[in-house]
C-alpha positions in Angstrom: -6.7 -8.3 19.5 -4.3 -6.2 21.6 -4.7 -2.6 22.6 -4.2 0.8 21.0 -1.1 1.4 18.9 0.1 4.2 16.7 0.5 3.8 12.9 2.2 6.1 10.5 2.1 6.5 6.7 5.2 7.9 5.0 4.6 10.1 2.0 7.5 10.5 -0.5 8.4 12.0 -3.9 10.5 9.2 -5.4 13.0 10.0 -8.2 15.1 7.8 -10.4 17.9 7.9 -7.9 17.7 4.7 -5.9 20.2 5.6 -3.2 18.6 9.0 -2.6 15.1 7.4 -2.4 16.3 4.9 0.2 17.9 7.6 2.3 14.9 9.9 2.2 12.4 7.1 3.0 14.6 5.9 5.8 14.7 9.4 7.3 10.9 9.7 7.3 10.5 6.2 8.7 12.8 7.1 11.5 10.8 10.3 12.2 7.6 8.2 12.3 9.2 5.8 14.8 10.4 8.7 16.9 6.9 10.0 17.1 5.7 6.7 18.5 4.6 4.6 15.5 4.8 0.9 15.9 3.6 0.2 12.4 5.1 2.3 9.6 4.0 2.1 6.0 5.5 3.6 2.8 4.1 4.0 -0.7 4.1 2.0 -3.9 7.5 2.4 -5.7 9.2 3.6 -2.6 12.7 3.6 -4.1 12.2 4.4 -7.7 9.8 6.0 -10.2 10.9 6.1 -13.8 8.8 6.2 -17.0 8.5 3.5 -19.6 9.3 -0.2 -19.9 12.9 0.1 -20.9 13.8 2.5 -18.1 11.9 0.4 -15.5 13.6 -2.8 -16.5 17.0 -1.2 -16.7 16.7 0.2 -13.2 15.0 -2.8 -11.6 17.1 -5.0 -9.3 16.8 -8.7 -8.5 15.5 -9.4 -5.0 18.8 -11.1 -4.0 20.8 -7.9 -4.8 18.3 -5.1 -4.2 20.0 -2.7 -1.7 16.7 -1.5 -0.3 15.9 -4.9 1.2 18.8 -5.2 3.7 18.6 -1.4 4.3 14.9 -1.5 5.4 15.3 -4.8 7.2 18.1 -3.3 9.3 16.1 -0.1 9.9 13.1 -2.1 11.1 15.3 -3.9 13.6 17.1 -0.8 14.7 13.8 1.0 15.3 11.9 -2.0 16.6 8.9 -1.5 14.4 6.7 -3.3 11.9 7.7 -1.8 8.5 5.6 -2.2 5.4 7.5 -1.1 2.3 4.7 -0.4 -0.2 6.6 -1.8 -3.1 10.0 -2.2 -4.8 10.6 -2.9 -8.5 12.1 -6.4 -8.5 13.7 -7.7 -11.7 12.4 -11.3 -12.4 14.1 -11.9 -15.7 15.1 -10.1 -18.9 11.5 -9.4 -19.8 9.6 -8.8 -16.6 9.6 -7.3 -13.2 7.4 -7.6 -10.1 5.8 -4.7 -8.2 6.4 -6.2 -4.8 5.5 -5.2 -1.2 7.7 -6.2 1.7 6.7 -6.4 5.4 9.5 -6.5 7.9 9.1 -7.6 11.6 10.6 -5.6 14.5 13.6 -8.0 14.5 14.3 -7.2 10.8 13.0 -10.6 9.5 10.8 -10.7 6.4 7.3 -11.4 7.5 5.6 -11.3 4.1 5.9 -10.3 0.5 3.2 -9.5 -2.0 3.2 -9.0 -5.8 0.6 -6.6 -7.1 -2.3 -8.5 -8.7 -4.1 -5.9 -10.8 -2.1 -4.1 -13.4 -2.6 -0.4 -14.1 -3.5 -0.5 -17.8 -5.4 2.8 -18.3 -5.8 5.9 -20.4 -5.9 8.8 -18.0 -7.9 11.9 -19.0 -4.7 14.1 -18.9 -3.4 12.2 -21.9 -1.1 9.9 -20.0 -1.2 6.2 -21.0 -0.1 3.5 -18.5 0.5 -0.2 -19.4 1.9 -1.9 -16.3 1.2 -5.4 -17.8 3.8 -4.7 -20.5 6.5 -4.6 -17.8 5.2 -6.4 -14.7 4.2 -9.9 -13.9 1.1 -10.0 -11.9 0.9 -11.7 -8.5 -1.6 -14.4 -7.6 -2.0 -14.4 -3.8 -2.7 -11.6 -1.3 -1.2 -12.5 2.1 -2.7 -11.9 5.6 -0.1 -11.4 8.3 -0.6 -11.7 12.1 0.5 -8.6 13.9 0.4 -8.1 17.7 -2.8 -6.1 17.3 -4.7 -8.1 14.6 -4.2 -9.3 11.0 -2.9 -7.2 8.1 -3.9 -7.8 4.5 -1.6 -6.6 1.8 -2.6 -4.9 -1.5 -1.1 -2.3 -3.8 -2.6 0.8 -5.5 -4.7 -0.3 -8.5 -6.0 -3.2 -6.5 -8.1 -0.6 -4.8 -10.6 -0.6 -7.7 -11.4 -4.3 -7.2 -13.6 -4.5 -4.0 -13.9 -8.3 -4.2 -10.2 -8.6 -3.2 -10.8 -6.5 0.0 -14.0 -8.4 0.9 -12.1 -11.7 0.5 -9.3 -10.4 2.8 -11.8 -9.3 5.5 -13.7 -12.5 5.3 -10.4 -14.4 5.7 -9.6 -12.5 8.9 -7.9 -9.2 8.0 -8.5 -6.3 10.4 -6.2 -3.9 8.7 -5.5 -3.3 5.0 -2.6 -1.7 3.2 -3.0 0.3 0.0 0.4 1.8 -0.8 -0.1 3.9 -3.9 1.2 6.1 -6.6 -2.1 7.5 -7.7 -2.0 9.9 -10.6 -3.0 13.5 -9.8 -6.0 13.3 -12.1 -7.4 10.0 -10.8 -6.5 10.9 -7.2 -8.5 14.1 -7.2 -11.5 12.2 -8.7 -11.5 8.9 -6.8 -8.9 8.5 -4.0 -10.8 9.5 -0.9 -14.1 7.8 -2.1 -12.5 4.5 -2.9 -10.4 4.2 0.3 -13.3 5.1 2.5 -15.6 2.7 0.6 -13.1 -0.2 1.1 -13.0 0.6 4.9 -16.8 0.8 5.1 -17.3 -2.4 3.1 -14.9 -4.5 5.2 -15.0 -2.8 8.6 -11.2 -2.7 8.4 -8.7 0.1 9.1 -7.1 1.2 5.8 -3.5 2.4 5.6 -2.8 4.2 2.3 0.7 5.7 2.0 1.1 7.6 -1.2 3.6 9.2 -3.6 3.3 12.9 -4.2 4.6 15.5 -6.6 6.3 15.5 -10.0 8.4 12.6 -11.2 10.6 11.3 -14.0 8.9 11.5 -17.4 6.3 14.0 -16.4 4.4 11.7 -14.1 2.4 13.5 -11.4 1.1 11.8 -8.2 -1.6 13.0 -5.9 -0.3 12.6 -2.4 -2.9 12.8 0.3 -1.8 9.7 2.2 -4.7 8.5 4.3 -5.4 6.5 7.4 -9.1 5.5 7.5 -11.0 4.0 10.3 -13.4 1.0 10.0 -16.5 3.3 10.0 -15.0 5.1 7.0 -13.8 8.1 9.0 -10.5 9.8 7.9 -8.2 9.7 10.9 -5.2 11.3 9.3 -4.4 12.9 5.9 -1.3 14.3 4.3 -1.2 17.1 1.9 0.8 17.0 -1.4 4.4 17.2 -0.1 6.7 14.6 1.5 6.1 13.9 5.2 4.4 11.6 7.7 0.9 11.2 9.1 0.1 9.4 12.3 -3.1 8.0 14.0 -4.0 6.0 17.1 -5.4 2.7 16.0 -8.0 0.9 18.2 -8.3 -2.7 17.1 -11.5 -3.2 19.1 -13.2 -0.7 16.8 -13.1 -3.4 14.0 -15.3 -5.8 15.9 -17.6 -3.0 17.2 -18.1 -1.7 13.6 -18.7 -5.1 12.2 -21.2 -5.9 14.9 -23.2 -2.8 14.0 -23.2 -3.4 10.2 -22.3 -7.0 9.5 -22.7 -6.8 5.7 -19.0 -7.6 5.2 -19.6 -11.3 6.0 -22.6 -11.8 3.7 -22.6 -12.7 0.1 -25.5 -12.9 -2.4 -24.9 -15.5 -5.0 -24.7 -13.9 -8.4 -27.1 -16.4 -10.0 -29.8 -15.4 -7.5 -29.5 -11.7 -8.6 -29.0 -12.1 -12.3 -30.9 -15.3 -12.8 -30.0 -17.9 -15.4 -28.4 -16.3 -18.4 
């Protein structure tokens, strides 16, 4: 792995206005690049948050005609950065969309895409009900992408609650993990920091978690507090609850150092040995 580099998480408050969201995210991405970031990451639903199945499908765009894709591709090339767009709402057909991440290389080419695997079907204690599976088609594969400094594993938001995914990515070679998110304010206050630090500790990876913040269409409230977490579980940078950017110096050698000290990430105990024949 190569030497130290600077990474940035962009925190936004997405609305239902696609063009405004693209412009605002682009402005913050440019600010991050100007501050020296070579890897810039944005949240889940970077360019749109609306409430409900009908509104989501009505506002979703097919990949071939989604204006955010050429806009962010061109921006990555202009700034000469690796750019992870946490997710866009991609229309697949009349009945379903994909919650899809995009990773653009510094020349603007598409390096990877990832469709969210785990659907956010929950009843939040504040009375809000979410059923992503009624609108989105789940993905099947989580990619690992070679960067100049190591390998990046892509995930999205609710994936965070499924540690086996992160263990598998680490065992397959990931050094860094993305968790672009739109955590609710209630679940964020309860679990956000704990889960992200746990995934870092369990895998010995750096974790990049760009987040949505504030109030959105339909009364949705997101937590903010974008985080960059080191492989020892230490918080290297944290946002508050308003739009902006956070930056941290990333030392890839720390991944190997941490894993050498606590190599639990590479070991598995067969379930049948623990639970016995049942």
